[in-house]
N, C-alpha and C positions, 0 to 999 in steps of 0.2 A: 635727536632729531633735527632735520634742517625744515626750515619754513618756506613753503613754496607761494609764489605770487597767487596761485590759485588760493592757498590757505589764507592768505591776508586779505584776499577779496570777499570770501565768506566772512570773514570775522568783520570787515566794516561794514558788510550790508547788513549781518546780522545785530549789530549794534546801533546802525542808523534808520533802518526799516524796519518796523514793529507794527502788529496790528492797531488799528485804529483804537483809541481810549478817549478819556477826556483831555480838555485842555490842558488842565493843571498838571494831569500826569505827564503828558507829553513834554512840556517845558522841563519837568522835573527830570525826565527820563533824556532828553536832549541837551541839558544845563544850559542851554542858551540857544537865543535865535536872533539872527542879526533882522534888524528893522529896517526896511528900505522905503523912503518916501516916492520912490518912481515906481510906475505900474508899466512895464515894458517886459513881459506880457503881463505882469501882475507883481503885486508886492513880493519880495523874497519872503517875508513872515506868512504869508498867505499860500505861497508855493510849496513851502517846507511842512505846513502844517495840516493842508488839507487832505492827504492821504493818511495822517497819523492820529486826526481829531475826529470821532465819530460826528457825523453831520455838521462838519466845521463849513462857515460859509465865510468869504473874503471879509476883512473886517471885523470878526469875532473877536481877536487877540484885541483891538483897538477899544472895542466896547465892551469888554468884560475883564480887562487886566487889573482894574484897582479892587476887584473884589477877589482876585487871584492868589494874592500874595505873592506876587514877583515884583521886581524891580527894573527901572530902565538904568542903563548905565550906558552913555553914551548912545552909540545905537544898537546895544543888544538887550534883550530882556533876560534877566538871571532869576531863578528859585530864591527868594529873599532868607528861605529858612536855611541854604547851603551856602550863600555869599556868592561871590564873583568867580564863574567857573572858566573866563577867557583864557586859554593856554596859548 
């Protein structure tokens, strides 16, 4: 079976866009989120998480990350139970 561009697109969307969930589950599923201190138009982590986390508001990751069991590694946030997932 040959893989088409349409198949690849559907796979990427199915793996990166998912129904809104909790912040911890979203981080676990995404494996890492790049933290961006520049707000143009908003911080990268807020743009990524706002459609994937129920009731997410800008700054929620920064306010809650010490209670989530995640770690900061350079400019990404990883699930500490799974290690560093940068590929």
